[in-house]
C-alpha positions as CSV (number, residue, x, y, z in Angstrom):
1,M,116.1,75.5,120.4
2,R,114.2,78.4,120.8
3,V,115.3,81.8,119.4
4,L,114.0,85.4,120.2
5,G,114.3,87.6,117.1
6,I,114.4,91.4,117.9
7,D,114.1,94.0,115.0
8,P,115.2,97.1,117.3
9,G,113.3,100.4,117.3
10,L,112.5,103.2,119.9
11,T,108.9,103.6,118.7
12,R,108.3,99.9,117.4
13,M,110.6,96.9,118.4
14,G,109.7,93.7,116.5
15,I,109.8,90.7,118.7
16,A,109.4,87.0,117.5
17,V,110.2,83.7,119.3
18,V,110.7,80.7,116.8
19,E,111.5,77.2,117.8
20,R,113.0,74.3,116.0
21,T,111.2,71.1,116.9
22,D,111.7,67.7,114.9
23,G,113.4,69.7,112.3
24,A,110.6,72.2,111.8
25,L,110.4,75.8,112.6
26,R,107.4,76.9,114.5
27,P,106.4,80.3,115.8
28,I,106.0,80.6,119.4
29,A,105.0,84.2,119.8
30,M,105.4,87.6,117.7
31,G,104.6,91.0,118.3
32,V,105.8,94.6,118.5
33,I,106.7,96.6,121.6
34,R,105.7,99.9,121.3
35,T,106.7,103.2,123.3
36,S,104.8,106.6,123.3
37,T,106.5,109.4,121.4
38,D,105.2,111.8,124.1
39,L,107.7,110.2,126.7
40,P,111.2,111.5,126.9
41,V,113.8,109.1,125.4
42,A,115.1,107.7,128.6
43,K,111.6,106.6,129.9
44,R,111.0,104.9,126.5
45,L,114.3,102.9,126.9
46,V,113.1,102.1,130.4
47,E,109.6,101.0,128.8
48,L,111.6,98.9,126.3
49,R,113.6,97.1,128.8
50,R,110.6,96.3,131.0
51,Q,108.8,94.8,127.9
52,L,111.9,92.8,126.8
53,L,112.3,91.3,130.3
54,E,108.7,90.3,130.5
55,A,109.0,88.5,126.9
56,L,112.3,86.9,127.9
57,E,110.4,85.6,131.1
58,T,107.2,84.2,129.2
59,S,109.1,82.9,126.2
60,E,112.2,81.4,127.8
61,P,114.4,81.8,124.6
62,D,117.7,79.9,124.6
63,V,119.4,82.7,122.5
64,V,118.6,86.1,121.0
65,A,119.3,87.4,117.4
66,V,119.1,91.1,117.0
67,E,119.4,93.1,113.7
68,R,122.9,94.9,113.4
69,L,122.7,98.5,113.1
70,F,123.8,99.8,109.6
71,F,124.5,103.3,108.5
72,N,121.5,105.4,108.1
73,S,121.7,108.8,106.4
74,N,119.1,110.0,108.9
75,V,121.1,110.7,112.1
76,R,118.0,111.0,114.5
77,T,116.8,107.5,113.4
78,A,120.1,105.7,113.5
79,M,120.6,107.2,117.0
80,S,117.3,106.1,118.3
81,V,117.7,102.6,116.6
82,G,121.2,102.4,118.3
83,Q,119.8,103.2,121.7
84,A,116.9,100.7,121.5
85,S,119.4,98.0,120.0
86,G,121.8,98.7,122.9
87,V,118.8,98.0,125.6
88,A,117.9,94.8,123.7
89,I,121.5,93.5,123.6
90,E,122.0,94.4,127.3
91,T,118.8,93.1,128.7
92,A,119.4,89.7,126.9
93,A,123.0,89.5,128.2
94,E,122.1,90.4,131.6
95,A,119.5,87.4,131.4
96,G,122.5,85.3,130.6
97,L,121.6,84.7,127.0
98,E,124.1,84.5,124.1
99,V,123.4,87.4,121.7
100,H,124.2,87.1,118.0
101,D,123.7,89.9,115.6
102,Y,123.1,89.9,111.8
103,T,123.0,92.5,109.1
104,P,119.8,93.0,107.0
105,G,121.8,91.3,104.0
106,Q,122.5,88.4,105.9
107,V,119.0,87.9,107.3
108,K,117.6,88.6,103.6
109,A,120.1,85.9,102.3
110,S,119.3,83.3,104.9
111,V,115.5,83.7,104.6
112,V,115.1,84.2,100.9
113,G,118.4,83.3,99.4
114,V,119.3,86.5,98.1
115,G,120.7,89.6,100.2
116,N,119.0,92.1,98.2
117,A,115.4,90.6,98.8
118,T,112.4,93.0,99.0
119,K,110.8,93.4,102.1
120,A,107.5,91.7,100.6
121,Q,109.9,88.8,99.5
122,V,111.1,88.4,103.1
123,Q,107.6,88.5,104.7
124,A,106.5,86.0,102.1
125,M,109.2,83.5,103.0
126,V,108.8,84.1,106.5
127,A,105.2,83.0,106.3
128,A,106.0,80.1,104.1
129,I,108.7,78.7,106.4
130,L,106.6,79.3,109.7
131,G,103.5,77.9,107.9
132,L,101.5,80.8,108.3
133,S,98.5,81.8,106.1
134,T,99.7,85.4,105.8
135,P,102.9,87.2,106.7
136,P,103.0,88.2,110.3
137,R,102.1,92.0,110.7
138,P,103.2,94.7,111.5
139,A,106.5,94.5,109.3
140,D,108.6,94.7,112.4
141,A,107.1,91.4,113.8
142,A,108.0,89.7,110.4
143,D,111.4,91.2,110.5
144,A,111.8,89.8,114.0
145,C,110.7,86.3,112.6
146,A,113.1,86.7,109.8
147,L,115.9,87.3,112.5
148,A,115.0,84.1,114.4
149,I,115.1,82.0,111.2
150,C,118.3,83.6,110.1
151,H,119.8,82.4,113.6
152,H,118.3,78.9,113.4
153,N,119.9,78.6,109.7
154,S,123.1,80.0,110.8
155,S,123.5,78.0,113.8
156,G,122.4,74.7,112.1
157,L,125.3,75.3,109.5
158,A,127.8,76.2,112.2
159,R,127.0,72.9,114.0
160,A,127.2,70.8,110.8
161,V,130.5,72.4,110.0
162,S,131.7,71.8,113.6
163,R,130.8,68.1,113.3
164,A,132.3,67.6,109.7
165,V,135.5,69.0,110.8
166,G,135.3,66.9,114.1
167,G,134.8,69.8,116.6
């Protein structure tokens, strides 16, 4: 299974494709989609969508995992992240992909084992799980990897439970 993890953001959107092959997770692609703060928001959202479509076409994921927006005391940041998240969800859904969302705590618990892990702990575990010599950079790409890993872990558990109960 190939999962595209998306860490939404209007200025920087982390994306990573992680595949499970023979029981091991391996990175296929990772990076950041950037938009210029000089452009109006509408044009930035169009640019996010264009680059996401390109990433979907080149990486051919089976499913998409997006970080669920959480309350942020900075309204401007919350709005822009919400807009970017909406573009990511709509773009993936329009491409016919299942979209799953995870809270930051769920991602941290899945990757590190505790929901209050630090960013450095998540980055170190992402590198260890994916067999990388250093954590992915920038941090948005590492967060996208963590989302993809979280979905792999969650979907594997769901399949095991389903088999155990005869589903």
